[in-house]
C-alpha positions in Angstrom: 101.0 94.5 86.4 97.7 92.5 86.8 97.0 89.4 84.7 93.8 87.3 84.5 94.4 83.5 84.7 91.3 82.8 82.6 92.2 85.4 80.0 95.7 83.9 79.8 94.2 80.5 79.1 92.4 81.9 76.0 95.8 82.7 74.5 97.9 79.7 75.4 96.9 76.2 76.5 97.3 76.0 80.2 96.6 72.9 82.3 98.7 74.0 85.3 97.2 75.6 88.4 97.6 79.4 89.0 100.2 78.7 91.6 102.2 76.5 89.1 102.0 79.2 86.5 103.2 81.7 89.1 106.3 79.7 89.7 107.0 79.3 86.0 106.7 83.0 85.3 108.9 83.9 88.3 111.5 81.5 87.0 111.5 83.2 83.6 112.0 86.7 85.1 108.4 87.8 85.5 108.3 87.8 89.2 104.9 86.9 90.6 104.2 88.9 93.7 100.8 87.5 94.5 97.9 85.3 93.4 94.4 86.1 94.5 91.1 84.4 93.6 88.6 87.0 92.3 84.9 86.2 92.3 82.1 88.3 90.7 80.2 87.8 93.9 82.4 87.6 97.0 82.4 84.1 98.4 81.0 82.7 95.2 77.7 81.9 97.0 79.1 78.6 98.2 76.5 76.6 100.1 73.6 78.7 98.6 71.1 76.8 96.5 67.7 77.2 94.9 64.8 75.9 97.0 61.0 75.7 97.0 58.8 76.8 99.8 56.5 73.8 100.6 54.6 75.2 103.6 54.4 78.7 105.2 52.6 79.2 108.5 52.5 82.0 111.1 55.0 81.7 113.9 53.2 81.0 117.2 55.4 83.3 119.2 55.9 86.2 116.8 53.5 88.1 114.6 56.2 89.1 112.0 57.8 85.7 111.7 56.7 82.6 109.7 57.7 79.0 110.0 58.4 77.4 106.6 59.6 74.1 105.2 61.8 74.4 102.1 62.8 71.7 99.7 66.5 72.2 98.7 67.0 68.8 97.0 67.8 66.9 100.2 66.0 63.8 101.5 64.1 65.9 104.0 62.9 69.6 103.6 64.6 72.2 105.8 62.7 74.0 108.6 63.4 77.8 108.3 62.1 80.7 110.2 61.6 83.7 107.9 60.7 87.3 108.6 60.1 88.5 105.0 56.6 89.8 104.4 56.5 88.3 100.9 57.3 84.7 101.7 54.6 82.2 100.6 54.2 78.5 99.8 55.0 77.5 96.3 57.7 80.1 95.7 61.2 79.3 94.2 63.7 81.0 96.5 67.4 81.3 97.3 68.4 79.4 100.4 71.6 79.7 102.4 72.2 76.4 104.1 74.0 75.8 107.4 77.7 76.5 106.9 77.3 78.9 104.0 79.3 82.2 104.3 77.6 85.3 102.9 79.0 88.8 102.3 76.0 91.1 102.7 76.0 94.4 100.8 77.5 97.3 102.9 78.9 95.0 105.6 82.5 94.5 106.4 81.9 91.2 108.3 80.9 87.9 106.7 77.7 86.2 107.8 78.2 82.5 108.7 74.9 80.5 108.7 74.3 78.3 111.7 71.5 76.1 112.9 69.6 78.0 115.5 66.3 78.4 117.4 64.3 81.5 116.9 61.5 82.1 119.4 61.5 78.3 120.1 61.3 77.2 116.4 64.2 75.4 114.6 65.8 77.3 111.7 68.2 75.3 109.5 69.1 78.1 107.1 68.0 81.4 105.6 65.8 82.4 102.7 67.7 85.3 101.3 67.0 88.8 100.1 69.1 90.6 97.5 71.4 92.5 99.9 72.0 89.5 102.1 73.6 87.7 99.1 75.7 90.8 98.1 73.8 91.1 94.8 72.3 94.5 95.4 70.9 96.8 98.1 67.2 95.8 98.3 65.9 94.4 101.5 62.2 94.8 100.9 61.7 91.0 100.8 63.2 87.7 99.8 64.1 87.0 96.1 61.4 85.1 94.3 62.6 83.3 91.2 60.9 82.4 88.0 62.9 79.3 87.1 62.4 75.6 86.2 65.8 74.6 87.6 65.5 71.7 90.1 65.7 72.3 93.8 69.2 72.1 95.2 70.8 73.8 92.1 73.7 75.9 93.2 72.8 79.6 93.2 76.1 80.4 91.5 74.9 78.5 88.5 71.6 80.4 88.4 73.3 83.8 88.7 76.2 82.9 86.4 78.8 83.7 89.0 82.3 83.6 87.6 85.6 82.9 89.4 89.1 83.9 88.2 92.6 84.3 89.6 94.5 87.6 89.6 98.2 87.1 89.0 100.2 90.1 90.2 103.5 90.5 88.4 106.3 92.9 89.5 107.2 94.0 86.0 110.7 95.3 85.6 111.1 98.4 83.4 113.1 96.5 80.7 110.3 94.0 80.1 107.9 96.2 78.2 107.1 93.2 75.9 105.4 91.5 78.8 103.0 94.4 79.7 100.0 92.5 78.4 98.3 89.1 78.5 99.8 88.3 75.0 103.3 89.3 76.2 103.0 86.9 79.3 101.6 84.2 77.0 104.7 84.5 74.8 106.9 83.6 77.8 104.7 80.6 78.7 104.9 79.5 75.0 108.7 79.4 75.3 108.9 77.7 78.6 106.0 75.2 78.1 106.6 74.7 74.4 103.0 75.4 73.5 101.7 77.6 70.8 100.1 81.0 71.3 96.8 81.6 69.5 95.7 85.2 68.9 92.1 85.8 68.0 91.5 85.7 64.3 90.8 88.9 62.4 90.0 87.2 59.1 86.4 88.4 59.5 87.4 92.0 59.3 85.9 93.8 56.3 85.4 97.4 55.1 81.7 97.8 54.5 81.9 101.2 52.6 83.8 104.4 52.4 80.9 106.7 53.5 83.0 108.4 56.3 86.6 108.8 55.0 89.1 110.6 57.2 92.3 112.4 56.1 95.3 111.7 58.3 98.5 113.8 58.3 101.6 112.9 60.4 103.8 116.0 60.6 106.3 114.6 63.1 107.3 111.1 62.1 110.1 111.0 64.6 107.6 111.2 67.5 105.0 109.0 65.6 106.7 106.5 63.3 103.4 104.7 62.6 99.8 105.8 62.7 96.8 103.7 61.7 93.1 104.5 61.9 89.6 103.9 60.5 86.0 105.0 61.1 83.0 103.0 62.4 79.5 104.3 61.9 76.2 103.4 63.4 77.4 102.3 66.8 75.4 102.4 70.0 77.2 103.4 73.1 75.9 101.5 76.1 77.0 99.4 79.1 79.4 96.6 78.3 78.3 93.0 78.4 78.9 91.2 81.7 81.8 89.1 80.3 83.7 92.3 79.3 82.9 94.0 82.6 84.1 91.0 84.6 87.2 90.6 82.5 88.3 94.1 83.2 87.2 94.1 86.8 89.5 91.2 87.6 92.5 93.3 86.6 91.1 96.3 88.5 89.7 98.4 85.6 86.3 100.1 86.1 83.9 99.8 83.3 82.9 103.1 81.5 81.1 102.2 78.3 81.4 99.5 75.6 83.6 101.6 73.3 86.1 102.7 76.0 86.1 99.3 77.6 87.0 97.6 74.3 90.0 100.0 73.9 91.1 99.1 77.4 90.6 95.4 76.7 92.8 95.6 73.6 95.5 97.5 75.6 95.7 94.8 78.3 95.3 91.9 75.9 97.8 92.9 73.2 99.8 95.7 74.9 98.7 98.1 72.2 97.1 101.3 73.6 94.2 102.7 71.5 91.9 105.7 71.5 88.5 106.3 70.1 87.4 109.8 69.1 83.8 110.9 68.5 84.0 111.4 64.7 81.4 114.2 64.7 83.7 116.3 66.9 86.7 115.9 64.6 86.6 119.2 62.6 87.1 118.7 58.9 87.2 114.9 59.2 90.9 115.3 59.4 93.5 114.0 62.0 96.8 115.8 62.3 99.7 114.4 64.3 101.8 117.3 65.3 103.1 119.6 68.0 101.5 123.0 69.0 102.7 126.3 70.2 104.1 126.4 73.7 101.6 127.6 76.3 98.5 126.3 74.4 95.8 125.3 76.9 94.3 121.8 76.7 91.6 120.2 78.8 92.1 116.5 79.4 89.5 113.8 80.2 89.9 114.5 84.0 88.7 118.0 83.5 92.0 119.7 84.2 93.5 122.4 81.9 97.1 121.8 81.1 99.6 124.1 79.3 101.3 122.3 76.4 104.9 122.8 75.3 106.4 122.5 71.9 107.7 119.1 72.9 104.3 117.6 73.5 103.0 115.5 70.6 99.3 116.1 70.0 96.5 114.4 68.0 94.7 117.3 66.4 91.8 118.0 64.1 91.7 120.5 61.2 90.6 123.3 63.6 89.4 126.7 62.5 91.2 129.2 60.3 93.7 126.5 59.3 95.0 126.2 62.9 94.8 122.6 64.2 93.1 122.1 67.6 94.3 119.4 70.0 92.1 116.4 70.7 94.5 114.1 72.6 98.0 114.2 74.2 99.5 111.5 72.0 100.1 108.3 73.9 99.3 109.8 77.3 95.8 111.2 77.8 92.6 112.0 75.8 90.8 115.3 75.6 87.4 116.0 77.1 86.1 117.7 74.0 86.5 114.8 71.6 85.8 111.8 73.9 83.1 109.2 73.4 79.8 109.9 75.1 76.4 108.2 75.2 75.3 110.3 72.2 78.2 109.1 70.0 77.2 107.2 66.9 80.4 107.4 64.8 84.0 107.1 65.9 87.5 107.4 64.6 89.5 104.6 66.0 93.3 105.2 66.4 96.1 102.6 66.8 99.6 104.0 66.7 103.3 103.5 67.6 104.7 106.6 69.4 108.3 107.3 70.3 109.1 106.2 73.9 111.3 109.3 74.4 108.5 111.7 73.4 105.8 110.0 75.5 108.1 109.7 78.5 109.0 113.3 78.4 105.4 114.5 78.2 104.1 112.0 80.9 106.8 113.1 83.3 106.2 116.8 82.7 102.5 116.5 83.4 103.0 113.8 86.1 100.5 111.6 84.2 100.9 107.9 84.6 98.3 106.1 82.5 98.0 102.6 81.1 98.8 104.1 77.7 101.9 106.1 78.8 103.1 103.1 80.9 103.4 101.0 77.7 104.4 103.7 75.1 107.2 105.1 77.2 108.8 101.7 77.6 108.4 100.7 74.0 105.5 99.0 72.3 105.5 96.7 69.2 105.6 98.8 66.0 104.1 95.8 64.1 101.0 95.5 66.4 98.9 98.6 65.5 97.3 97.2 62.4 96.3 93.9 63.9 95.0 95.6 67.1 92.9 98.0 64.9 91.2 95.1 63.2 90.7 93.2 66.4 89.1 96.3 68.1 86.9 97.0 65.1 85.5 93.5 65.1 84.8 93.6 68.9 83.1 97.0 68.5 80.8 95.7 65.8 80.0 92.6 67.8 79.2 94.5 71.0 78.1 98.0 69.9 77.0 97.3 66.3 77.9 99.6 63.4 80.0 99.1 60.3 83.5 100.0 59.1 82.9 103.1 57.0 86.4 104.1 55.7 89.5 102.5 54.3 92.3 101.8 56.8 94.9 104.5 57.1 98.3 103.1 57.8 101.1 105.7 57.7 104.4 103.9 58.2 107.1 105.7 56.1 110.2 104.1 57.8 109.4 100.6 59.2 111.3 99.8 62.4 113.8 97.1 61.6 114.6 94.0 63.5 117.7 94.1 65.7 120.6 92.1 64.3 122.9 90.7 67.0 126.1 88.7 66.2 126.4 85.7 68.4 129.1 83.2 69.3 128.4 79.7 70.7 131.6 79.9 72.7 130.5 83.2 74.3 127.1 81.7 75.1 128.6 78.8 76.9 131.1 80.9 78.7 128.5 83.3 80.1 126.0 80.6 80.9 128.6 78.6 82.8 127.5 75.5 81.0 127.7 74.1 77.5 124.3 73.7 75.8 123.5 71.8 72.7 123.3 74.1 69.6 119.9 72.8 68.7 118.6 73.5 72.2 119.9 77.1 71.9 118.2 77.6 68.5 115.0 76.1 69.7 114.9 78.4 72.7 115.5 81.5 70.6 112.9 80.6 67.9 110.4 80.0 70.7 111.0 83.6 71.7 110.5 84.8 68.1 114.2 85.3 67.6 115.3 84.0 64.3 118.6 82.5 63.3 120.6 83.7 60.2 124.1 83.4 58.9 124.8 80.3 60.9 128.2 78.7 60.9 129.7 76.1 63.2 130.9 78.8 65.6 128.6 81.8 65.1 125.2 83.0 63.9 123.2 86.2 63.8 120.2 86.6 66.0 117.3 88.5 64.4 115.4 90.0 67.3 111.9 91.5 66.7 111.6 95.2 67.5 109.1 94.7 70.4 112.0 93.3 72.4 113.6 96.7 73.0 115.7 95.3 75.8 117.5 92.7 73.7 120.0 94.4 71.5 123.4 93.0 72.6 124.9 89.5 72.7 124.7 89.4 76.5 121.0 90.3 76.3 120.3 87.3 73.9 122.3 85.0 76.2 120.2 86.1 79.2 117.1 85.2 77.2 118.5 81.7 76.6 119.3 81.3 80.3 115.9 82.5 81.7 114.0 80.0 79.5 116.5 77.2 80.0 116.3 77.8 83.7 118.7 79.5 86.2 118.3 76.5 88.5 119.6 74.1 85.8 123.1 75.6 85.7 125.0 73.5 88.2 127.6 75.0 90.6 131.1 73.7 89.9 132.6 71.3 92.5 135.3 73.8 93.4 135.3 77.5 93.6 138.3 79.8 92.9 139.0 82.6 95.2 138.7 84.8 92.1 134.9 84.5 92.4 134.9 85.9 95.9 134.7 89.7 96.2 137.0 91.5 98.6 135.0 92.7 101.5 136.0 96.2 102.7 137.6 96.5 106.0 135.2 99.4 106.8 131.7 98.8 105.4 130.6 102.2 104.1 126.9 101.4 104.6 127.4 100.3 108.2 129.3 103.5 108.9 126.6 105.6 107.2 124.0 103.8 109.3 126.0 104.5 112.5 126.0 108.2 111.8 122.3 108.2 110.8 121.4 106.4 114.0 123.4 108.9 116.0 121.7 111.9 114.4 118.3 110.3 114.6 118.9 109.6 118.3 119.5 113.3 118.7 116.2 114.2 117.2 117.1 114.6 113.6 115.0 113.6 110.6 116.6 112.2 107.4 115.9 113.8 104.0 116.2 112.3 100.5 116.3 115.0 97.9 116.5 115.3 94.1 120.0 115.6 92.7 118.6 117.9 90.0 118.3 121.6 90.8 118.1 125.1 89.5 121.1 126.7 87.7 120.4 130.0 89.5 121.4 128.5 92.8 125.0 128.1 91.6 125.1 131.8 90.7 124.4 132.6 94.4 127.7 131.0 95.4 129.7 132.8 92.8 133.0 131.5 91.5 134.4 128.6 93.6 136.6 125.6 93.5 133.6 123.5 92.8 134.2 123.6 89.1 131.5 124.0 86.5 128.0 122.7 87.0 127.0 119.4 85.3 124.2 120.3 82.8 121.4 117.9 81.8 121.1 117.6 78.0 117.5 116.6 77.8 116.1 118.3 80.9 112.4 118.4 81.5 112.3 121.9 83.0 114.6 124.8 83.6 114.2 124.2 87.4 115.8 120.7 87.0 118.4 121.4 84.4 121.7 121.0 86.4 123.1 118.5 88.9 123.6 120.0 92.4 127.1 121.2 93.3 126.2 121.7 97.0 123.8 120.2 99.5 122.8 123.6 100.8 119.8 124.4 98.5 118.3 120.9 98.7 118.0 121.3 102.4 116.8 124.9 102.3 114.0 123.9 99.9 112.9 121.3 102.5 113.1 123.9 105.3 111.1 126.4 103.2 108.4 123.8 102.5 108.1 122.9 106.2 108.3 126.5 107.4 105.4 127.5 105.1 103.4 124.8 106.9 104.2 126.1 110.4 106.8 123.4 111.1 109.7 125.7 112.0 111.8 123.8 114.6 113.7 121.5 112.3 116.7 119.2 112.7 117.5 117.6 109.3 120.3 115.6 107.7 120.9 114.0 104.3 123.4 111.7 102.8 123.9 112.4 99.1 126.1 113.3 96.3 127.3 116.5 94.6 128.3 116.7 91.0 131.1 118.8 89.3 132.8 119.2 86.0 136.5 119.8 86.6 138.9 120.1 83.7 136.5 118.4 81.4 135.9 115.4 83.7 132.8 114.6 85.8 133.3 114.2 89.5 130.9 112.9 92.1 131.4 113.5 95.8 129.7 111.8 98.8 128.5 114.4 101.3 126.6 114.5 104.6 124.6 117.7 105.2 123.1 118.7 108.6 120.6 121.6 109.1 119.4 123.3 112.3 116.8 126.0 112.5 114.1 127.3 114.9 114.3 126.3 118.6 116.6 123.7 119.9 114.5 123.4 123.0 110.7 123.7 123.1 108.8 125.9 125.5 107.7 124.1 128.7 106.4 125.0 132.2 109.9 125.0 133.6 111.9 126.6 130.8 111.4 129.0 127.9 112.1 128.0 124.3 115.7 128.3 123.3 116.7 129.3 119.8 119.4 127.3 117.9 122.9 128.7 118.5 126.2 128.1 116.8 127.4 125.9 119.7 124.4 123.5 119.3 125.6 122.8 115.7 129.2 122.5 116.9 128.1 119.9 119.5 126.4 117.7 116.8 129.4 118.1 114.5 131.7 116.9 117.3 129.5 113.9 118.0 129.6 112.8 114.3 133.4 113.3 114.2 133.8 111.4 117.4 131.7 108.5 116.0 134.1 108.4 113.0 137.0 108.5 115.4 138.2 112.0 114.3 139.3 113.9 117.4 142.4 116.1 116.9 141.5 118.7 114.3 142.7 122.1 113.3 140.3 125.0 112.9 140.0 127.9 110.5 137.3 130.4 109.5 134.7 129.0 107.1 134.0 130.3 103.6 132.5 133.8 104.1 130.6 133.5 100.8 128.5 130.7 102.4 128.6 131.3 106.2 128.0 134.5 108.1 130.2 133.0 110.7 131.5 129.5 110.9 134.4 127.1 111.1 136.2 124.6 108.9 137.8 121.7 110.7 141.0 120.3 109.2 142.1 116.7 109.6 145.4 115.5 108.1 145.7 118.8 106.2 142.3 118.4 104.5 138.9 119.9 105.4 136.5 117.4 106.8 133.6 119.6 107.7 132.5 123.2 107.4 129.7 124.5 109.6 128.1 127.7 110.9 125.3 130.2 110.3 124.3 130.5 106.6 124.4 133.9 105.0 121.0 135.6 104.8 121.5 136.1 101.1 121.1 132.3 100.6 118.2 131.8 103.0 116.3 134.9 101.7 116.4 133.4 98.2 114.0 130.7 99.4 112.1 133.2 101.6 113.4 131.7 104.8 113.4 134.3 107.6 114.8 132.3 110.5 118.5 131.7 111.0 119.7 128.4 109.5 122.8 126.6 110.7 124.4 124.2 108.2 127.2 121.6 108.4 128.7 120.1 105.3 130.8 116.9 105.9 133.2 115.4 103.3 131.7 112.0 103.9 133.9 110.3 101.3 137.0 111.5 103.0 135.7 110.6 106.5 135.1 107.0 105.3 138.7 106.8 104.1 140.1 108.1 107.4 138.0 105.8 109.6 140.2 103.3 111.6 138.3 100.3 112.8 141.0 99.3 115.2 140.1 99.8 118.9 142.3 102.4 120.5 142.6 102.8 124.2 144.9 104.5 126.7 145.5 103.6 130.3 144.2 106.1 132.8 147.1 108.0 134.4 147.8 107.2 138.0 149.0 110.8 138.6 146.6 113.8 139.0 146.2 116.6 136.5 146.6 120.2 137.4 144.6 123.3 136.2 146.1 126.8 135.8 144.3 129.9 134.4 145.5 132.9 132.5 143.8 136.1 131.4 145.3 137.6 128.2 144.6 140.9 126.5 145.4 140.6 122.9 144.6 142.2 119.5 140.9 141.9 118.6 141.7 139.9 115.5 143.5 137.2 117.4 141.5 133.9 117.6 141.4 131.4 120.4 142.5 128.7 117.9 145.8 130.6 117.3 146.3 130.8 121.1 145.5 127.1 121.5 148.0 126.1 118.8 150.7 128.2 120.3 150.2 126.6 123.7 150.7 123.1 122.3 153.8 124.1 120.3 155.3 125.6 123.5 154.5 122.9 126.0 154.5 119.6 124.2 155.2 117.3 127.2 152.8 118.2 129.9 149.9 120.2 128.3 146.7 118.0 127.9 144.0 120.6 127.0 143.4 124.2 126.5 139.9 125.8 127.0 138.5 129.3 126.9 136.0 130.0 129.6 135.5 133.8 129.2 135.8 136.5 126.5 135.5 140.2 127.2 135.3 143.1 124.8 134.5 146.6 126.0 135.1 150.4 125.5 138.1 150.2 127.9 139.7 147.7 125.6 139.5 149.5 122.3 140.9 147.3 119.5 141.6 144.6 122.0 139.8 141.7 123.7 140.5 139.6 126.8 140.5 135.8 126.9 140.3 133.8 130.1 141.9 130.5 129.4 142.4 127.3 131.4 145.3 125.0 130.9 145.3 121.3 132.1 148.8 119.9 132.8 149.7 116.3 133.7 152.7 114.0 133.8 152.1 110.3 133.3 155.3 109.4 135.2 155.1 111.4 138.4 153.1 114.0 140.4 153.7 117.5 139.2 155.4 119.9 141.6 154.7 123.6 141.9 158.2 124.3 140.5 157.6 122.3 137.3 154.1 123.8 136.9 155.3 127.4 137.3 158.1 126.8 134.8 155.6 125.5 132.2 153.3 128.5 132.8 156.2 131.0 132.4 157.1 129.4 129.0 153.4 129.8 127.9 153.4 133.5 129.1 156.6 134.2 127.3 155.3 132.7 124.1 152.1 134.8 124.2 154.0 138.0 124.9 156.4 137.3 122.0 153.9 136.1 119.4 150.8 138.2 120.2 152.2 141.0 122.3 149.8 139.8 125.0 149.2 141.6 128.2 148.9 139.2 131.2 146.1 140.4 133.5 146.5 139.7 137.2 
């Protein structure tokens, strides 16, 4: 949020520098992120003065140059070489003296004036044209002034150049009360103990009732308060310089005097306003209501938007008794009813809209305006009437006109103050320091929080409704602390270990970073996806052990109405987006959560998802492109598990409802990861034609299994031995079953089992052949042929018994 230092000084007495104010605001919770000096002319024309040309003679060495002497109020006139065709003796001119820094129009580089020689003649400055000063674009000649100001008068004084400081505040979402100059001034009032002075509206008067308007609020939940009046006889034109400069400091472009005034009030008081061209309001009637879903509405930016039944609209009487929208309430105005240069009468609106209604509409249309920013966080319901009078007075002062209707103020159910029971003992306990009761009360009253029902031990804090973030005892105590000063609460001389948090043996964030760096080093890109998704995705998976989906009660759209139960579709949406933009070779991963309702309870689970699609290897002059295969994903899965110190796992077939073919790896009798090729039924749903390999890690379980202790094993002094077998077994027999049987049979000497060939053919109907290698080793002695043969005979016997295996020679 941007705040003008000068503007702030008009609301509260400030003698401190902008830097000092920045420190005070940061200490009270309004963190100042930067302070920048803003000048109406960059550089402020420092070192530029008014001068008078005393003599003007032709330069002896150049036809287009002239030697001049110029009086700039110094003891001796300056010698200046000038090339302007209109320079002449007796003129009052603008002179940039030696050392002045100019910012010419259209140039990115500043111009520093130096003493120099031009064609042999001394030049001690420059007589300036309009563009050289940054005042305009003209370079036809030097500026010639009509002024009686003495020579040497600073040019900044002649041109009325202003300087201000922009204070940039990183406003947190809870501090809606500080989203204005008045809101910031209230905090300074409390911390500096100085009064805030709002501009008086005592001069407000209703001139006549020649243009009455009828106002009807049909939805008082969405619009608890609505005020308005008409002003006739205005002249829409450019704003005066002071108003343009005030808005320019905080980064707002001037449009016209009426719109500028509504923007000015918004940033001064935190009360958004809107002005309608009264002649475009059918039937001189304003209706605050909702419209039929699908109704088109063109906003001020020229875009047509389809309204829903949950969008509050400011409408006119319309035709055939059907109201027509003029403005999306609290969010954005309509193009048909806006103020133009031809407008002479306006209907001025100042209202309090429900934060929930405005937030929902702003998010649905992705519209973030100054108005919605304030309304969706909560404005002051007691401000609309004052703001209306303040704006009306400014409009009459700047644009003329007269108030031509009574004030409409529809406020059927005034918003009440918050009543918060307080205890002095609780205040001192949470502060960590005992404060005097009078000091506590003074701080609260300086924040417009009144004290009622006071006893020696307790009282009731009456909090104004504009402090939407202060509704509990802890909130009020925080208010006391931020004004008293966090730095004034001393640390105790001793600390109990109760104050120290237990640090986890395994830092989850460090382990997550380790896995992320591993994947990134292997060419993967990290995704961050929305946890909200479409309910139809769950239907694709059918009934599962995932439980029921977690539904959103106040969802913004059907496509974002449930929490995701799996990471699959988040990743597939990213793949579809990239594939449609010809980015098809993708290696992606995401750390995230899935959400489930199990037996009436909500469950969150930490997951790691990995996706592979396209080519694992790009085409080059020495190799063709290589499509992703199952074993590519298996390799990456193995690397992640190895980084988490998970090595000995069991394998079983993955869920056939998700994977066309895949594996689930079991560790300590619980699945840690499932991976494989996704079923085309899932990928086709998002119009993905290429095969997609997916791995889903139970990251939460992996973190619990991680052992930070360093494990090592001495390298055996005795050699290992390899023996191979070729087995013909039933086609349904898996290598994993053969591997497990081998380790059950030979527990002492067997170190590894690997399959290096699989054969299926017509001559092996219903069967297949595995070629398997076995690695044997004894850590105590060198293996002999006799021992090796005995082990291999046990393995052969086991395979013949359990799988009816035929041993091929």
